[in-house]
C-alpha positions, 0 to 999 in steps of 0.5 A: 520450513513452511508452517502447516497451512489451513485447507482454505489457505493458498498453498504455494505448491498449488499456485496458479503459476506465473505468466512466464513459466519458470523451473521450481526453486530448490530452496524457496516456495513460489511465494518466497520467490515473489517476496525476494523479487519484490524486495530486490526491485527498483520500485521497492527501493524507491519507497524509502523516499516516498511520502506517507503523510509527511514529505521526506524533508519534514523529518527523518523519523516520519514514516515513508512508504517503505517503512509503512510497507514493512509494518504492514508486512509484520502485522500481516505475517503475525495474523496469517500465522494465527489463522493458518494462512500463507505467511510468505504470500501475505508478506509478498503482497504487503511489501508490494501493495504500494509499489505504484504509489506516486511521490507525495502520497495520495496528493500526488495520486490525485494530481496525476489522476487529474492530469490523466483523466483524458487518457484513462486516469491514474490509480496507484493500486492498478499502477502497483500491478503495472509495475510488477507486470511491465515496468520493472526490467530485471529479466532478459526474456520478459518485462516485469517481475513475473510474480505468481497469480496469487501475489498479483491477485493480492496486489490488485485489491480494487479495480473499476469495471473498465480497467478489469475488462482491459486486464481480462482482454490481455489475460483471460481468466486472470487477476481482473476476472474476479471484479467482473464475476463478483468474486473475492480474492484469497484470504491472504489478499483480504488480510493484506487489505485490512492490515494496511489500514491497521498499520497506517492508523497506528503510525499516523497517530504516532507521526501526527503527535511527533509532528505536533499537529495533534496532541494526546489530549485530542486523541482521547476523543477517540474511544480506541485510543482513550481506553488504552491511554487511561489504562497505561496512565493507571498502571504507570503513574510515574509517566506523568511525573517524569514527562514520559509522554513519548513512552505513554504514546508508544505503549498506547499504540502498542496496546491498540495494535494488539487489541486490533490484531486479536480482534481480527484473529477472533472475528475472522476465525468465527467467520471462517467457522460459519462459512466452512470453506473447503479450499481457496476456491470456495473462499473466492465464492464467499463474502469477505471473511477477514474482518473486525468485530462489529464493535472494533470496526466502529472504533476503527472508523472513528479513529480514521474520521479523527485523523481525517479531520485533525491530521490529513486536513490540517492546514500545514499538511494541506498546504504542503500537499497543494504545493506537491500537487503543483509539482506533479501537474507542472511536471506532467504539463512540461513533459506532455508539451515537450518530451525533450524536457525528459531526462536523457533516455526517457524521451526516446522511450516516450516517443516510442510508446505509440499514440498520444494516449500511450505517450501520456501513460509513459509520462505518468509511469515516469512521474509515478516512479519518482521519489519526492526529492527527485520530483522536486529536483526535476521541477526545479531544473525545469522551472527554476522554482522550488516549491518545497524545501 
C-alpha cells in the first residue's frame, strides 16, 4: 500500500510517463517499477566495486558506490515519509544517482573529463542519465531502462547549458528543459540531492577514522561532531575505560545523522508552509524548498571543509588517486590510439559509433562503466604494469 501523498508530491498515477509507453503493472506503481529496473541493471551491480573514497583493495569494510547508494536511499525514504513525498520515487533516484560514476570515484571522473575535453567532456551525473537512457541493453525493443520522467529528472541533478540544449534537442520539453528555463525539479529530486551529502559526510567520517587517516580528537574541531561526542562521553563514561572508541564513533555518527534528518524535516516543512505549493508543477516554479536550517547548513559546510582538508587531500588518498588517474588516462590513450586494444566485441562497437567524437564517447562509456579492479586488470594487460595493489 502506498502511503498518502501530499498535494505537492509526485503521484505515480500522474507521472509524465516514459519515453516508450508501457502497459500499467498490476501490482507496482510506475516508480516502484523504476526502482526494480535500476536494481536489476548491470550498472547497479558494478557499483559494488567502484570507489567511494578508498579503492576497493584497501579494505573490505570501506564504503563503495553501492553501499553509499543504499545509505542514501535509506535516509531519503525516511525523510520522504515524514514530508508526505513519494518514497518509491526517492528510493529510485537515490539508487540510480551514481550509476554513471567512473572507477576510482571523483579522481576517475576528473581524469576522464580531461581526456574527453576535446569531445564534450565527461560528468558522472550526466553519465548516469546516459546509462539509464541508452547504455543499459535489457529490452528487445529499445535501449536503456525506459524510466519515468520523474526518476530521470531526479537523476539529472545538475547540467550545463550546453548539455541541456543537447538533451532538449533530442527530447523537447524533457529533463533538460528546466535548466534552460530556470525551474526546479520535484521535491523528491531535491531531497535526493541533499541526503546524498548527509550520507557521504557521515560515512566518510566513519571510513576516515577506520582507515586511521583522521582521529576522533581531530573531529572534535567540528561543532557538529563535537557536541555529540561530548554528550555520548557524558552518558557512557565506561566507553573511555573499556576502549570503546568504535562504539563512541558509531553512536556519535548515529546522533549526527538523526539531528540532520530532523533538521531537514523541520526546515523543509517550514519552507513548504511559507510557499504553499498546490502541486508538483507549482514546486517547479519556486526556489528550492528541501533544505537545512541556516545553522545546520553552516555546521554541515564546516564538516565538509574538514573532510576536504584532512581526508580527501590526505597524502595517502592523494597518492592513490594520482595512480588511479594515471590508469584512466593511459587506458583512454591506448584505446583511442588503437581500438583493437579493446576487449573482443567492444572494438566493433567503437568502430561502428560513427565519427571521431562518437568513437571517443564510446570509449569513455566503456571506461566509465568499469569497476576499479577491472580497470586495473585492463591496464596491466595492456601495459604490463600494475600501479595499485
